[in-house]
C-alpha positions as CSV (number, residue, x, y, z in Angstrom):
1,M,9.7,43.2,-82.9
2,I,12.7,44.0,-80.7
3,F,14.6,40.8,-79.9
4,P,16.7,40.0,-76.9
5,S,20.4,40.8,-77.5
6,W,21.4,37.2,-77.4
7,I,19.5,36.4,-80.6
8,P,22.4,36.4,-83.2
9,P,22.2,38.5,-86.4
10,L,20.9,36.6,-89.4
11,R,24.2,37.0,-91.3
12,R,22.7,36.6,-94.7
13,S,25.4,39.0,-95.8
14,T,28.1,36.5,-94.6
15,T,26.4,33.7,-96.6
16,R,26.2,35.9,-99.7
17,K,29.8,37.0,-99.4
18,L,31.0,33.4,-99.2
19,V,28.9,32.5,-102.3
20,Q,30.1,35.5,-104.2
21,Y,33.8,34.6,-103.5
22,F,33.1,31.0,-104.3
23,G,31.9,32.1,-107.7
24,E,35.0,34.2,-108.2
25,V,37.3,31.4,-107.2
26,L,35.6,28.5,-109.0
27,E,37.2,27.8,-112.4
28,E,33.9,26.8,-113.8
29,R,31.6,29.6,-112.8
30,D,28.5,27.9,-114.4
31,K,29.0,25.1,-111.9
32,L,28.5,27.3,-108.9
33,R,24.9,26.4,-108.2
34,D,25.8,22.7,-108.4
35,N,28.3,23.3,-105.6
36,L,25.9,25.1,-103.2
37,L,24.7,22.0,-101.4
38,I,23.7,21.1,-97.9
39,G,24.9,17.6,-97.7
40,N,23.5,16.2,-100.9
41,R,20.5,18.5,-101.0
42,D,20.2,21.9,-102.8
43,M,19.0,25.0,-100.8
44,H,15.4,24.7,-101.9
45,T,15.1,21.1,-100.9
46,Y,16.8,21.6,-97.6
47,L,14.4,24.5,-96.8
48,T,11.2,22.8,-97.8
49,K,12.2,19.6,-96.0
50,F,13.6,21.5,-93.0
51,T,13.7,19.8,-89.6
52,W,15.6,21.1,-86.6
53,E,19.0,19.5,-86.4
54,S,19.2,18.4,-82.8
55,A,22.7,16.9,-83.2
56,K,24.1,20.3,-84.0
57,Y,21.8,22.4,-81.8
58,P,20.4,20.2,-78.9
59,L,16.8,21.0,-78.0
60,K,17.5,20.3,-74.3
61,Q,19.6,23.5,-74.3
62,S,18.1,26.9,-73.5
63,L,17.3,29.3,-76.3
64,K,20.1,31.5,-75.2
65,V,22.6,28.7,-75.3
66,L,21.4,27.6,-78.7
67,S,21.7,31.2,-79.9
68,E,25.3,31.3,-78.6
69,I,26.2,28.0,-80.3
70,I,24.9,29.3,-83.6
71,G,26.5,32.7,-83.2
72,K,29.9,31.3,-82.4
73,Q,29.7,28.9,-85.4
74,I,28.8,31.8,-87.8
75,T,31.6,34.0,-86.3
76,Q,34.2,31.1,-86.6
77,I,33.2,30.4,-90.2
78,D,33.4,34.2,-91.0
79,N,36.9,34.5,-89.5
80,D,38.2,31.4,-91.2
81,F,36.8,32.6,-94.5
82,K,38.6,35.9,-94.2
83,T,41.9,34.1,-93.4
84,K,41.7,31.5,-96.1
85,A,40.5,34.1,-98.8
86,A,43.4,36.5,-97.9
87,H,46.0,33.7,-98.1
88,Y,44.7,32.4,-101.5
89,N,44.4,36.0,-102.9
90,N,47.9,36.8,-101.9
91,L,49.2,33.7,-103.5
92,K,47.2,34.4,-106.7
93,N,48.3,38.0,-106.8
94,T,52.0,37.0,-106.4
95,L,51.7,34.6,-109.3
96,A,49.8,37.2,-111.4
97,S,52.6,39.8,-110.7
98,I,55.2,37.3,-111.9
99,D,53.2,36.4,-115.0
100,R,52.6,40.1,-115.9
101,K,56.4,40.6,-116.1
102,S,56.6,37.8,-118.7
103,T,53.9,39.3,-121.0
104,G,54.6,43.0,-120.9
105,S,56.6,45.3,-123.1
106,L,60.3,44.6,-123.7
107,V,60.9,47.7,-121.6
108,T,59.7,45.9,-118.5
109,K,59.3,42.3,-119.5
110,D,61.1,39.5,-117.6
111,L,64.0,38.4,-119.7
112,S,64.7,35.0,-118.2
113,D,63.0,33.1,-121.0
114,I,64.3,35.4,-123.8
115,V,68.1,35.6,-123.3
116,K,70.6,32.8,-123.2
117,A,74.0,32.4,-121.7
118,D,75.8,32.7,-125.0
119,D,74.3,36.1,-125.5
120,F,76.6,37.5,-122.8
121,V,80.3,37.9,-122.0
122,Q,80.6,36.4,-118.5
123,N,83.2,36.3,-115.8
124,S,85.3,39.0,-117.5
125,E,87.3,41.4,-115.4
126,Y,86.9,44.3,-117.9
127,L,84.0,43.6,-120.3
128,Q,80.3,43.4,-119.7
129,T,77.3,42.8,-121.9
130,V,74.3,45.1,-121.6
131,V,70.7,44.6,-122.7
132,V,69.3,47.5,-124.8
133,V,65.7,48.2,-125.8
134,V,65.4,50.2,-129.0
135,P,62.3,51.8,-130.4
136,K,61.5,50.2,-133.8
137,L,61.7,53.6,-135.5
138,S,65.2,54.0,-134.2
139,I,66.6,50.6,-135.2
140,K,68.5,51.7,-138.3
141,E,70.1,54.6,-136.5
142,F,71.0,52.5,-133.5
143,E,72.7,49.8,-135.6
144,S,74.8,52.4,-137.3
145,K,75.7,54.4,-134.2
146,Y,75.5,52.1,-131.1
147,H,79.4,51.9,-131.0
148,T,79.7,55.7,-130.8
149,Y,77.7,56.1,-127.6
150,A,81.0,55.6,-125.6
151,D,84.6,55.2,-126.6
152,M,85.2,51.6,-125.5
153,V,82.3,49.7,-127.1
154,V,83.3,46.4,-128.8
155,P,82.7,46.9,-132.6
156,G,80.3,44.4,-134.1
157,S,79.0,43.3,-130.7
158,A,75.4,44.5,-131.2
159,K,73.1,41.4,-131.4
160,R,69.4,41.5,-132.0
161,I,67.7,39.0,-129.7
162,T,64.0,39.6,-130.3
163,E,61.4,42.2,-131.0
164,D,57.7,43.1,-130.3
165,N,55.3,45.5,-131.9
166,D,57.1,48.6,-130.5
167,H,60.7,47.7,-129.7
168,A,63.7,45.5,-130.5
169,L,66.0,43.9,-127.9
170,Y,69.7,43.9,-128.4
171,T,72.8,43.0,-126.4
172,V,75.9,45.1,-126.7
173,T,79.4,44.4,-125.2
174,L,81.5,47.2,-123.8
175,F,84.1,47.9,-121.2
176,K,82.7,48.1,-117.7
177,K,84.2,51.5,-116.9
178,V,82.2,53.2,-119.7
179,F,78.9,51.7,-118.7
180,E,77.4,54.9,-117.1
181,E,78.5,57.0,-120.1
182,Y,77.0,54.5,-122.5
183,R,73.7,54.3,-120.6
184,N,73.4,58.1,-120.4
185,N,74.0,58.6,-124.1
186,C,71.5,55.9,-124.9
187,R,68.9,57.7,-122.8
188,E,69.5,60.9,-124.7
189,N,68.7,59.0,-127.8
190,R,65.5,57.5,-126.3
191,I,67.1,54.1,-126.0
192,I,66.8,52.1,-122.8
193,V,69.6,50.1,-121.2
194,R,67.8,47.5,-119.0
195,D,69.0,47.0,-115.5
196,F,69.8,43.3,-116.1
197,V,72.8,41.1,-115.2
198,Y,72.8,37.6,-116.5
199,N,73.0,35.1,-113.7
200,E,72.0,31.6,-114.5
201,Q,71.5,30.5,-110.9
202,S,69.2,33.5,-110.2
203,L,67.2,32.9,-113.3
204,K,66.7,29.2,-112.5
205,A,65.8,30.2,-108.9
206,G,63.1,32.6,-110.3
207,K,61.6,29.8,-112.5
208,N,61.7,27.4,-109.6
209,E,59.9,29.9,-107.4
210,R,57.2,30.3,-109.9
211,D,56.7,26.6,-110.3
212,K,56.5,26.2,-106.5
213,L,54.0,29.0,-106.3
214,L,51.9,27.5,-109.1
215,Q,51.9,24.1,-107.3
216,E,51.0,25.7,-104.0
217,K,48.1,27.7,-105.7
218,Q,46.7,24.5,-107.2
219,K,46.9,22.8,-103.8
220,Q,45.3,25.7,-102.1
221,Y,42.6,25.9,-104.7
222,A,41.5,22.3,-104.2
223,Q,41.5,22.8,-100.4
224,L,39.7,26.2,-100.6
225,V,36.9,24.8,-102.9
226,R,36.4,21.9,-100.6
227,W,36.3,24.2,-97.6
228,L,33.8,26.6,-99.3
229,K,31.5,23.7,-100.2
230,I,31.5,22.3,-96.7
231,N,31.1,25.6,-94.9
232,F,28.5,27.0,-97.3
233,G,26.4,24.1,-96.1
234,E,27.2,24.8,-92.5
235,I,26.5,28.5,-92.6
236,F,23.3,28.0,-94.6
237,I,22.1,25.5,-92.0
238,A,23.0,28.1,-89.3
239,Y,21.2,30.9,-91.2
240,I,18.0,28.8,-91.5
241,H,18.1,27.8,-87.8
242,V,18.5,31.4,-86.8
243,K,15.4,32.2,-88.8
244,A,13.5,29.4,-87.1
245,L,14.8,30.5,-83.7
246,R,13.7,34.1,-84.3
247,A,10.3,33.0,-85.6
248,F,9.8,30.9,-82.4
249,V,10.9,33.7,-80.1
250,E,8.7,36.3,-81.8
251,S,5.8,34.0,-81.6
252,V,6.3,33.5,-77.9
253,L,6.7,37.2,-77.3
254,R,3.6,38.0,-79.3
255,Y,1.3,35.2,-78.4
256,G,2.7,34.1,-75.0
257,L,2.8,30.7,-73.4
258,P,1.9,27.9,-73.5
259,V,3.0,27.4,-77.0
260,N,0.0,27.1,-79.3
261,F,1.2,28.1,-82.8
262,Q,2.6,26.4,-85.9
263,A,5.4,27.6,-88.2
264,V,5.1,26.9,-91.9
265,I,7.0,27.7,-95.1
266,M,5.0,29.2,-97.9
267,E,6.3,29.7,-101.4
268,P,3.8,31.8,-103.5
269,N,3.8,31.7,-107.2
270,K,5.4,34.6,-109.0
271,G,3.2,37.7,-108.8
272,A,0.9,36.1,-106.2
273,S,2.5,37.6,-103.0
274,K,0.0,40.4,-102.6
275,K,-3.0,38.1,-103.1
276,L,-1.5,35.7,-100.5
277,R,-1.1,38.5,-98.1
278,L,-4.8,39.5,-98.4
279,E,-5.9,35.9,-97.9
280,L,-3.7,35.5,-94.8
281,N,-4.9,38.7,-93.4
282,K,-8.5,37.5,-93.7
283,L,-7.6,34.3,-91.9
284,Y,-5.6,35.8,-89.1
285,H,-6.9,39.4,-88.8
286,H,-8.4,38.5,-85.4
287,L,-5.0,37.8,-83.8
288,D,-4.2,41.5,-83.6
289,G,-6.9,43.7,-82.2
290,S,-5.0,46.9,-83.4
291,A,-5.4,45.8,-87.0
292,A,-8.7,47.5,-87.7
293,G,-8.1,48.2,-91.4
294,P,-6.9,46.3,-94.4
295,I,-3.3,44.9,-94.5
296,D,-1.9,48.0,-96.3
297,T,-2.5,50.2,-93.3
298,F,-0.2,48.1,-91.0
299,E,2.9,49.7,-92.6
300,D,1.4,53.2,-92.0
301,T,0.8,52.7,-88.2
302,P,2.6,55.6,-86.6
303,T,3.6,53.5,-83.5
304,L,5.1,50.8,-85.6
305,V,6.9,53.3,-87.8
306,S,8.4,55.0,-84.7
307,L,9.8,51.6,-83.7
308,G,11.5,51.1,-87.0
309,V,9.0,48.4,-88.1
310,S,8.3,48.5,-91.9
311,D,6.5,45.2,-92.3
312,Y,3.9,44.1,-89.7
313,Y,1.2,41.5,-90.0
314,P,-1.2,39.9,-87.5
315,Y,0.9,36.7,-87.8
316,V,4.7,36.3,-87.4
317,F,6.5,36.6,-90.7
318,F,10.0,36.3,-92.0
319,K,11.1,36.6,-95.6
320,L,13.6,34.0,-96.8
321,N,15.6,34.8,-99.9
322,I,17.9,32.0,-100.8
323,D,19.0,33.2,-104.3
324,F,22.5,34.1,-103.3
325,I,23.8,33.9,-106.8
326,D,21.6,36.3,-108.8
327,Q,20.7,38.8,-106.1
328,R,22.9,41.9,-105.9
């Protein structure tokens, strides 16, 4: 059936996309189904007890206006979803980037929680303390030679701060004017001089920034979950009303006016769909004079195939799949 252009698309994909993201965001993934409610009803109950919601979609309006109301609602939810998801994802990714720096190798790891003020010579006109990362296999050699990598290294200034599985972290104090020479000679010996200058205010600012981001993420999480719960219900309601609208329009287009048809929801037992089709075909075969053969031949009708119709029956039919969690 070719519908008028003002009938909105079903947007099941929008609903499933929202549900999939809800599952990714939710801290307790196993509680996802419990959060997919329409008011206080689950999807199955809402569908099997469905009645047209006149407060949302007034029946006094024309079909075209109703369709526009539903279409605008779906589009608005979709746009808001993209905006909110992008904002939350950016926040989460920024935090993750900060946290990765605190858990990596000593070569790249954030040092703010590792070094202390008394590990450094500060506010000196001539001296500076550098942070050096030494492979564990080179520790013995480094401790015996570190003061030879430049002429003006303070003897006995090497201080081991910490270590991980692969490296040890040291501080070494030297004259500022030999810094480049010292760094180059370290590099030749596969030792890394970290690009790090101790600044207590900057370190505190970094920690405060992370704390602020974490608080903002927690705030946004609560708001996002609440929004997803509410708007899942809204978009599911819209989805089912579009189905009902399309069923009505196709019935009018197929059977004409005045209206003399009844819409029902049928839920066959598992494995009983084909048998149900056969029984329905026996009951309503007379509604379509072109259906001269059994139900299986409808899908092979050349005229229908040429119109892109893959499922055709002598009665109006729409499939409703509401398992948005398990379907892929």
